[in-house]
C-alpha positions as CSV (number, residue, x, y, z in Angstrom):
1,X,4.5,37.3,-63.6
2,X,7.7,38.1,-63.6
3,X,10.9,35.8,-64.5
4,X,13.9,35.6,-62.9
5,X,17.4,34.4,-64.2
6,X,20.1,32.7,-62.0
7,X,23.1,31.6,-63.5
8,X,26.6,30.2,-62.3
9,X,24.7,27.5,-60.6
10,X,27.1,24.9,-59.0
11,X,26.3,21.6,-60.7
12,X,26.0,20.0,-57.0
13,X,23.0,22.6,-56.4
14,X,21.7,21.9,-59.6
15,X,22.0,17.8,-58.9
16,X,19.9,18.2,-55.8
17,X,17.2,20.6,-57.0
18,X,16.5,18.1,-59.6
19,X,16.6,15.4,-57.6
20,X,14.3,17.5,-54.8
21,X,11.9,17.9,-57.5
22,X,11.1,14.4,-58.7
23,X,10.9,13.5,-55.0
24,X,8.2,16.1,-54.8
25,X,6.8,15.0,-58.2
26,X,7.2,18.5,-59.7
27,X,9.4,20.3,-62.8
28,X,13.1,21.7,-61.5
29,X,11.2,25.0,-62.1
30,X,8.5,24.1,-59.9
31,X,10.9,23.0,-57.3
32,X,12.5,26.2,-57.6
33,X,9.5,28.3,-57.4
34,X,8.2,26.2,-54.3
35,X,11.2,27.1,-52.6
36,X,11.3,30.9,-53.8
37,X,7.7,31.1,-52.3
38,X,8.5,29.2,-48.9
39,X,11.8,31.4,-48.3
40,X,9.8,34.8,-48.9
41,X,6.6,33.6,-47.1
42,X,8.9,32.8,-44.1
43,X,11.1,36.0,-44.0
44,X,10.1,38.1,-40.8
45,X,9.0,41.4,-41.1
46,X,11.2,44.1,-41.2
47,X,11.7,45.8,-37.9
48,X,12.3,49.2,-36.8
49,X,15.9,49.0,-34.9
50,X,14.5,49.8,-31.5
51,X,12.2,46.9,-31.9
52,X,15.6,45.0,-31.9
53,X,16.8,46.6,-29.4
54,X,13.9,45.7,-27.0
55,X,14.0,42.5,-28.5
56,X,17.0,41.7,-27.1
57,X,16.6,42.9,-23.7
58,X,13.0,41.6,-23.4
59,X,13.5,39.3,-20.8
60,X,16.0,41.8,-18.6
61,X,12.9,41.8,-16.6
62,X,13.2,46.2,-16.3
63,X,11.4,47.6,-13.1
64,X,9.1,49.7,-15.7
65,X,8.1,49.7,-19.4
66,X,10.4,52.0,-21.6
67,X,8.1,55.1,-22.4
68,X,7.9,55.6,-26.4
69,X,9.9,59.0,-28.4
70,X,8.4,58.1,-31.7
71,X,7.2,61.7,-33.1
72,X,9.5,63.7,-30.2
73,X,11.6,66.4,-31.9
74,X,14.9,64.8,-32.2
75,X,17.6,67.7,-30.1
76,X,21.4,67.8,-31.2
77,X,23.9,66.6,-28.5
78,X,25.9,70.0,-27.5
79,X,29.4,70.0,-25.9
80,X,30.3,73.0,-24.2
81,X,34.5,73.4,-23.7
């Protein structure tokens, strides 16, 4: 298992962690492990930019789906003067 050292924690945070650990009947170290486990578990999966943009406009109600562009060749812009 990996180890993680966290330095310079504010005294107030340490007090709250100690109280929280006592409340849950475990050591401060185990309490911090549980907090980290929950934070990692609750993390949303990494999504691509297109998925993020799509979710912003999901409720707009487009008349048809926007076609998938994955795998198509990228063409640079041309500017005619």
